[in-house]
N, CA, C and O atoms as a MOPAC input file, in Angstrom:
PM7 MOZYME 1SCF
protein

 N     21.10000 1    10.50500 1   -17.04900 1
 C     21.95000 1     9.83300 1   -16.75900 1
 C     21.80700 1     9.23800 1   -15.26100 1
 O     22.19000 1     8.11700 1   -14.92400 1
 N     21.35600 1     9.92900 1   -14.65500 1
 C     20.74200 1     9.32700 1   -13.24800 1
 C     20.16400 1     8.08400 1   -13.61900 1
 O     20.85000 1     7.18700 1   -14.10900 1
 N     19.19400 1     7.99700 1   -13.45600 1
 C     18.45100 1     6.77300 1   -14.27400 1
 C     19.15000 1     5.46300 1   -14.24300 1
 O     18.90200 1     4.41700 1   -13.64400 1
 N     20.55300 1     5.98900 1   -15.45500 1
 C     21.05100 1     4.89800 1   -15.69700 1
 C     21.82600 1     5.03100 1   -14.19200 1
 O     21.07500 1     4.93900 1   -13.22200 1
 N     22.65800 1     5.15100 1   -14.03600 1
 C     23.05600 1     4.21500 1   -13.08200 1
 C     22.11700 1     4.05200 1   -11.86400 1
 O     22.60600 1     3.09900 1   -11.25700 1
 N     21.49800 1     4.29400 1   -11.47800 1
 C     20.17800 1     3.64800 1   -10.03500 1
 C     19.45000 1     2.90800 1   -11.12400 1
 O     18.23400 1     3.09000 1   -11.06400 1
 N     19.81200 1     2.19700 1   -12.01300 1
 C     19.32600 1     0.86300 1   -12.57600 1
 C     20.55400 1    -0.44700 1   -13.02200 1
 O     20.45700 1    -1.66400 1   -13.17600 1
 N     21.70800 1     0.55300 1   -13.12100 1
 C     22.77600 1    -0.87000 1   -12.70900 1
 C     23.09100 1    -1.09700 1   -11.07000 1
 O     23.20500 1    -2.09900 1   -10.36500 1
 N     23.15100 1    -0.02700 1   -10.89300 1
 C     22.70100 1    -0.16700 1    -8.96000 1
 C     21.79000 1    -0.61600 1    -8.60700 1
 O     21.51900 1    -0.23400 1    -7.46900 1
 N     21.08900 1    -1.30400 1    -9.02400 1
 C     19.70300 1    -1.85200 1    -8.27600 1
 C     19.95700 1    -2.42200 1    -9.34100 1
 O     20.90100 1    -2.77900 1    -8.63700 1
 N     20.11400 1    -2.95500 1   -10.48000 1
 C     21.25900 1    -4.86200 1   -11.16000 1
 C     21.68900 1    -5.49800 1   -10.29900 1
 O     21.24700 1    -6.52600 1    -9.78500 1
 N     23.09800 1    -4.58700 1    -9.97200 1
 C     23.75700 1    -5.08300 1    -9.14300 1
 C     23.59200 1    -5.50500 1    -8.10600 1
 O     24.12500 1    -6.60900 1    -7.99300 1
 N     23.11300 1    -5.18400 1    -7.27000 1
 C     22.31200 1    -4.79900 1    -5.54200 1
 C     21.33300 1    -6.16300 1    -5.92300 1
 O     21.00600 1    -6.96700 1    -5.04900 1
 N     20.95100 1    -6.28900 1    -7.23500 1
 C     19.74500 1    -7.82100 1    -6.67300 1
 C     20.43900 1    -8.69300 1    -7.57500 1
 O     19.68500 1    -9.64200 1    -7.78900 1
 N     21.64500 1    -8.84500 1    -8.28500 1
 C     22.67900 1   -10.07600 1    -8.33900 1
 C     23.68500 1   -10.46900 1    -6.82800 1
 O     23.77400 1   -11.51200 1    -6.18200 1
 N     24.19000 1    -9.42800 1    -6.69900 1
 C     24.33700 1   -10.25400 1    -4.88600 1
 C     23.19000 1   -10.47800 1    -4.07800 1
 O     23.35800 1   -11.03300 1    -2.99200 1
 N     22.01400 1   -10.12400 1    -4.44600 1
 C     21.36900 1   -11.34900 1    -3.24700 1
 C     20.93700 1   -12.01400 1    -3.65400 1
 O     20.06100 1   -12.65100 1    -3.07000 1
 N     21.27200 1   -12.23900 1    -4.80300 1
 C     21.11800 1   -13.47200 1    -5.36700 1
 C     22.23100 1   -14.54200 1    -4.78100 1
 O     21.93000 1   -15.67500 1    -4.40400 1
 N     22.97500 1   -14.23800 1    -4.77200 1
 C     23.44300 1   -14.48700 1    -5.02700 1
 C     24.50600 1   -15.15700 1    -3.09100 1
 O     25.26100 1   -16.10300 1    -2.86800 1
 N     24.04600 1   -14.22500 1    -2.35300 1
 C     23.82900 1   -14.62600 1    -0.92500 1
 C     23.30100 1   -16.20400 1    -0.64400 1
 O     23.68100 1   -17.22900 1    -0.07800 1
 N     21.59900 1   -15.43800 1    -1.81900 1
 C     20.31400 1   -16.99700 1    -1.63900 1
 C     20.99700 1   -17.76900 1    -2.55300 1
 O     20.26500 1   -17.91500 1    -3.53200 1
 N     22.05600 1   -18.33700 1    -2.70300 1
 C     22.57200 1   -19.08100 1    -3.60100 1
 C     23.58600 1   -19.41100 1    -2.81500 1
 O     23.31900 1   -20.60100 1    -2.64700 1
 N     24.40200 1   -19.25100 1    -2.30600 1
 C     25.35500 1   -20.01400 1    -1.49300 1
 C     25.05500 1   -20.47200 1    -0.46100 1
 O     25.76000 1   -21.33600 1     0.06000 1
 N     23.67600 1   -19.91800 1     0.24100 1
 C     23.36500 1   -20.57300 1     1.65400 1
 C     22.31800 1   -21.56000 1     1.54000 1
 O     21.95600 1   -22.29900 1     2.45600 1
 N     21.85500 1   -21.53400 1     0.38200 1
 C     20.74600 1   -22.56300 1    -0.27900 1
 C     20.78000 1   -23.49600 1    -1.23700 1
 O     20.67300 1   -23.46000 1    -2.46300 1
 N     21.06800 1   -24.91600 1     0.10200 1
 C     21.87500 1   -26.37100 1    -1.19100 1
 C     21.00400 1   -26.47600 1    -2.10700 1
 O     21.44500 1   -26.63000 1    -3.24600 1
 N     19.33100 1   -26.42300 1    -1.89300 1
 C     18.71400 1   -27.02200 1    -2.75800 1
 C     17.87300 1   -25.80000 1    -4.14200 1
 O     17.02500 1   -26.20200 1    -4.93900 1
 N     18.39300 1   -24.35600 1    -4.09000 1
 C     18.58700 1   -23.41900 1    -5.24200 1
 C     20.45700 1   -23.85700 1    -6.27400 1
 O     20.76600 1   -23.59500 1    -7.43700 1
 N     21.26100 1   -24.56800 1    -5.17000 1
 C     22.26300 1   -25.20800 1    -6.13800 1
 C     22.14900 1   -26.13000 1    -6.44500 1
 O     22.50000 1   -26.16600 1    -7.62400 1
 N     21.81200 1   -27.14300 1    -6.08900 1
 C     21.23400 1   -28.51000 1    -7.12600 1
 C     20.49800 1   -27.93600 1    -7.72000 1
 O     19.98200 1   -28.96900 1    -8.14600 1
 N     19.51000 1   -26.62900 1    -8.51600 1
 C     18.88100 1   -26.44500 1    -9.21700 1
 C     19.44300 1   -26.33000 1   -10.61900 1
 O     19.08800 1   -26.64000 1   -11.75700 1
 N     20.73400 1   -25.60200 1    -9.88800 1
 C     21.27400 1   -24.33400 1   -10.88400 1
 C     22.20800 1   -25.83400 1   -11.49300 1
 O     21.91000 1   -25.92600 1   -12.68400 1
 N     22.74400 1   -26.46500 1   -11.28500 1
 C     23.08900 1   -27.54900 1   -11.45700 1
 C     22.83800 1   -28.12100 1   -12.66900 1
 O     23.46200 1   -28.21100 1   -13.72600 1
 N     21.21800 1   -28.68000 1   -12.05400 1
 C     20.60800 1   -29.82700 1   -12.96500 1
 C     19.85500 1   -28.55600 1   -14.16000 1
 O     19.22100 1   -29.07300 1   -15.08000 1
 N     19.88800 1   -27.69300 1   -14.15600 1
 C     18.79700 1   -27.21900 1   -15.24800 1
 C     19.21000 1   -26.39300 1   -15.97600 1
 O     19.56100 1   -25.41400 1   -15.31800 1
 N     19.41500 1   -26.21400 1   -17.41200 1
 C     19.84500 1   -25.32700 1   -18.01200 1
 C     20.05800 1   -23.94000 1   -17.92200 1
 O     20.97400 1   -23.13200 1   -17.77100 1
 N     18.17300 1   -24.02200 1   -18.16300 1
 C     17.90000 1   -22.22100 1   -18.05400 1
 C     18.53000 1   -21.69200 1   -16.41900 1
 O     18.83800 1   -20.52500 1   -16.17300 1
 N     18.59600 1   -22.49200 1   -15.72700 1
 C     19.33400 1   -21.85500 1   -14.05200 1
 C     20.07800 1   -21.55500 1   -14.10200 1
 O     20.54700 1   -20.58800 1   -13.50300 1
 N     20.83900 1   -22.64000 1   -15.27900 1
 C     22.65600 1   -22.36600 1   -15.01300 1
 C     22.59000 1   -21.09400 1   -15.98700 1
 O     23.56600 1   -20.40000 1   -15.70200 1
 N     21.96400 1   -20.58600 1   -16.86000 1
 C     22.14400 1   -19.35300 1   -17.79500 1
 C     21.48100 1   -18.44000 1   -17.39100 1
 O     21.58400 1   -17.48700 1   -18.16300 1
 N     20.59700 1   -18.16400 1   -16.24300 1
 C     20.29800 1   -16.99000 1   -15.20100 1
 C     21.77900 1   -16.77000 1   -13.92300 1
 O     22.52200 1   -15.97100 1   -13.35400 1
 N     21.48600 1   -17.85600 1   -14.06800 1
 C     23.63200 1   -18.11200 1   -13.19800 1
 C     24.07800 1   -17.42400 1   -13.75500 1
 O     24.06700 1   -16.27300 1   -13.31800 1
 N     24.85400 1   -17.74600 1   -15.27100 1
 C     25.48100 1   -16.31300 1   -15.89800 1
 C     25.29400 1   -15.37900 1   -15.63500 1
 O     26.12300 1   -14.54000 1   -15.28700 1
 N     23.83200 1   -15.22400 1   -15.75100 1
 C     23.21300 1   -13.57600 1   -16.48400 1
 C     23.37400 1   -12.46400 1   -14.95900 1
 O     23.32100 1   -11.23600 1   -14.89400 1
 N     23.56400 1   -13.40300 1   -13.96800 1
 C     23.25200 1   -12.70100 1   -12.55500 1
 C     25.38600 1   -12.25500 1   -12.45200 1
 O     25.89200 1   -11.17500 1   -12.14600 1
 N     26.19100 1   -13.73700 1   -12.89100 1
 C     26.63600 1   -13.25600 1   -12.67700 1
 C     27.68200 1   -12.64900 1   -12.82000 1
 O     28.70500 1   -12.41100 1   -12.17900 1
 N     26.92900 1   -12.28200 1   -14.48200 1
 C     27.87100 1   -10.33800 1   -15.65100 1
 C     27.36000 1    -9.67800 1   -14.72800 1
 O     27.96700 1    -8.95100 1   -13.94200 1
 N     25.99500 1    -9.92800 1   -14.77200 1
 C     25.03600 1    -8.69900 1   -13.26300 1
 C     26.17400 1    -8.29500 1   -11.91400 1
 O     26.40100 1    -7.15200 1   -11.51600 1
 N     26.63900 1    -9.26800 1   -11.50200 1
 C     27.87200 1    -8.02900 1   -10.90800 1
 C     29.36900 1    -8.22900 1   -10.84700 1
 O     29.96300 1    -7.58400 1    -9.98400 1
 N     29.90000 1    -8.83800 1   -11.44900 1
 C     31.02700 1    -8.73400 1   -12.00500 1
 C     30.13200 1    -7.15900 1   -12.49200 1
 O     30.08600 1    -6.11900 1   -11.83500 1
 N     29.56200 1    -7.40900 1   -13.69200 1
 C     29.59100 1    -6.15500 1   -14.88400 1
 C     29.29600 1    -4.85000 1   -13.94200 1
 O     29.69700 1    -3.68700 1   -13.95100 1
 N     28.56100 1    -5.47100 1   -13.27200 1
 C     27.85700 1    -4.23400 1   -11.78000 1
 C     28.76800 1    -3.09100 1   -11.69700 1
 O     28.70300 1    -1.90600 1   -12.02200 1
 N     29.97700 1    -4.15000 1   -10.94000 1
 C     30.63100 1    -3.57400 1   -10.11500 1
 C     32.28000 1    -2.79400 1   -10.81200 1
 O     33.12900 1    -2.04100 1   -10.33500 1
 N     32.13900 1    -3.29500 1   -11.78300 1
 C     33.28700 1    -2.72500 1   -12.53800 1
 C     32.61100 1    -1.84900 1   -12.98000 1
 O     33.33400 1    -0.86100 1   -13.10600 1
 N     30.67000 1    -1.44400 1   -13.59300 1
 C     30.87400 1    -0.50900 1   -13.78800 1
 C     30.69500 1     1.31100 1   -12.47500 1
 O     31.09000 1     2.46900 1   -12.60900 1
 N     30.06400 1     0.71800 1   -11.58800 1
 C     29.68800 1     1.16200 1   -10.92400 1
 C     31.38500 1     1.82400 1   -10.34300 1
 O     31.15000 1     2.99000 1   -10.02700 1
 N     32.50100 1     1.61300 1   -10.16400 1
 C     33.86300 1     1.52000 1    -9.35100 1
 C     34.58900 1     2.44200 1   -11.04100 1
 O     35.59500 1     3.14800 1   -11.10700 1
 N     33.79700 1     2.13100 1   -11.96900 1
 C     34.93300 1     3.48100 1   -13.30000 1
 C     33.75700 1     4.28600 1   -13.79100 1
 O     33.83300 1     4.97400 1   -14.80900 1
 N     32.68000 1     4.19200 1   -13.06200 1
 C     32.22900 1     5.10700 1   -12.80700 1
 C     31.64600 1     6.13300 1   -11.98000 1
 O     30.71600 1     6.86100 1   -12.32800 1
 N     32.27400 1     6.15700 1   -10.79600 1
 C     33.13600 1     6.79800 1   -10.07000 1
 C     34.68800 1     7.30800 1    -9.75500 1
 O     34.98100 1     8.30000 1    -9.08700 1
 N     35.42000 1     6.57700 1   -10.26600 1
 C     36.48800 1     7.22100 1   -10.67900 1
 C     36.18700 1     8.03600 1   -11.86900 1
 O     37.29700 1     8.50900 1   -12.11100 1
 N     35.46200 1     8.45300 1   -12.67800 1
 C     34.97000 1     8.85700 1   -13.83300 1
 C     34.58500 1    10.51200 1   -13.21600 1
 O     35.15000 1    11.55500 1   -13.54300 1
 N     33.73000 1    10.38300 1   -12.48000 1
 C     32.42900 1    11.20600 1   -11.62600 1
 C     33.81600 1    12.21900 1   -10.73300 1
 O     33.71700 1    13.40200 1   -10.40500 1
 N     34.95900 1    11.36200 1   -10.52800 1
 C     35.34400 1    11.60400 1    -9.19600 1
 C     36.54700 1    13.66200 1    -9.83900 1
 O     36.93400 1    14.78300 1    -9.51000 1
 N     36.45300 1    12.38400 1   -11.09900 1
 C     37.89500 1    13.32900 1   -11.61300 1
 C     37.36000 1    14.05400 1   -13.47700 1
 O     38.23600 1    14.42100 1   -14.26000 1
 N     36.22100 1    14.10200 1   -13.75100 1
 C     36.00800 1    15.18700 1   -14.53600 1
 C     34.43700 1    15.41400 1   -13.89800 1
 O     33.38400 1    14.78700 1   -14.01000 1
 N     34.92900 1    16.87800 1   -13.03200 1
 C     32.98100 1    16.98300 1   -12.33100 1
 C     33.02700 1    18.40200 1   -13.26400 1
 O     33.97100 1    19.10000 1   -13.63500 1
 N     31.60800 1    18.49400 1   -13.46000 1
 C     31.44800 1    19.56500 1   -14.80100 1
 C     30.46300 1    20.42900 1   -13.74800 1
 O     29.93000 1    21.47400 1   -14.11900 1

């Protein structure tokens, strides 16, 4: 199960790095606006950021109250 949470945390961290680069790169923003494939990838990164953050918080709360 640790591999699963490590993978979730890794994908979440990659999405954070992506959005930091996205915010600071006008060329990347323009490319995402003009390309449907990059827009789709941007949407996946958005889901990874929001879903991964929610999963990590929910998993942490679960582990806090359910010690085995």
